[in-house]
C-alpha positions in Angstrom: -26.8 31.3 41.4 -23.5 30.7 39.3 -22.9 27.8 36.9 -19.3 29.7 35.9 -19.4 31.1 32.4 -16.2 31.2 31.9 -16.2 27.0 31.7 -15.2 25.3 28.4 -17.1 22.4 29.3 -21.3 22.6 27.6 -23.6 24.8 29.4 -26.1 21.3 30.0 -23.3 19.2 31.3 -22.4 22.6 34.1 -26.2 22.2 35.3 -25.9 18.6 35.4 -22.6 19.1 37.7 -25.1 21.9 39.0 -28.0 19.1 40.5 -25.7 16.5 41.0 -23.6 19.2 43.4 -27.2 20.3 45.1 -28.0 16.6 45.6 -24.7 15.3 47.5 -24.7 18.7 49.6 -28.2 17.8 50.8 -29.9 21.1 49.1 -32.3 18.7 46.7 -33.4 15.9 48.8 -34.7 12.3 47.5 -38.4 12.2 46.6 -38.7 15.9 46.9 -39.6 18.1 43.6 -36.5 20.3 42.0 -37.2 23.5 40.5 -38.7 23.0 37.1 -37.2 23.5 33.8 -38.2 27.1 33.8 -37.3 28.3 37.1 -33.7 26.8 36.7 -33.2 28.4 33.5 -34.4 32.0 35.0 -32.1 31.3 37.8 -29.4 30.4 35.9 -29.5 32.9 32.9 -29.9 29.7 30.2 -32.7 28.8 27.9 -35.2 26.4 28.4 -34.2 23.7 25.6 -30.6 23.8 27.4 -31.9 22.8 31.1 -34.3 20.4 29.6 -31.3 18.4 27.6 -29.4 18.6 31.2 -32.9 17.3 33.0 -32.8 14.6 30.1 -29.5 13.6 31.1 -30.7 13.3 34.6 -33.7 11.1 33.9 -31.8 9.1 31.8 -29.5 8.6 34.9 -32.0 8.1 36.8 -31.3 10.7 39.0 -34.6 12.5 38.6 -38.3 11.9 37.5 -41.0 13.5 35.6 -44.1 13.5 37.4 -46.7 14.4 34.6 -48.0 18.0 35.9 -46.4 17.7 39.3 -42.7 18.7 38.0 -39.5 17.0 38.4 -38.3 15.3 41.8 -35.4 13.5 42.3 -35.4 9.5 42.8 -35.4 8.0 46.0 -31.5 6.3 45.2 -30.7 9.9 43.5 -27.7 10.6 45.9 -26.3 6.6 45.4 -26.4 7.1 41.4 -24.7 10.8 41.8 -22.1 9.2 44.1 -21.4 6.0 41.5 -21.5 8.5 38.4 -19.2 10.6 40.2 -16.5 7.8 41.5 -16.5 6.6 38.0 -15.7 10.2 36.2 -13.1 10.3 38.9 -11.4 7.0 38.4 -11.9 6.9 34.2 -10.8 10.7 33.8 -9.0 12.6 37.0 -7.5 9.7 38.4 -5.4 9.0 35.2 -4.7 12.7 34.6 -3.1 12.8 37.7 -1.3 9.9 37.2 0.3 11.1 34.5 1.2 14.5 36.1 2.7 13.1 39.1 5.2 10.6 36.4 5.9 14.0 35.1 6.7 15.5 38.1 8.4 12.8 39.9 6.0 12.9 42.5 5.9 9.7 44.7 3.2 8.0 45.7 4.3 8.3 49.5 4.9 12.3 48.5 1.3 13.3 47.2 -0.1 11.0 50.6 2.4 13.4 52.9 0.7 16.6 50.5 -2.5 14.9 50.6 -3.4 13.8 53.7 -3.5 17.3 55.5 -6.2 18.2 53.2 -8.8 15.2 53.9 
């Protein structure tokens, strides 16, 4: 497994992204046990404290829950929560950056739509 060491994002946020991608891809299912902190730290070659920090974030967002003595599990509505968080990030971060780039380059909405449609 690779969490792209080239990124400037903190490793724990890349682990959060990795977990969210697994949820959206269906690799991790609601109510299913996910890899333990130790398993994930070995698989990703990172410190267990870093994975724990990512798991704390996911837990705070109610995407995962710890079951004493059993490990971490996805919440029943984990996918919905991830969708919501990702969409919010898109609308508050990615979209404003895109709008700024479109203005700088003089690209119209019609131009964007024409080039985006084949990609969707």
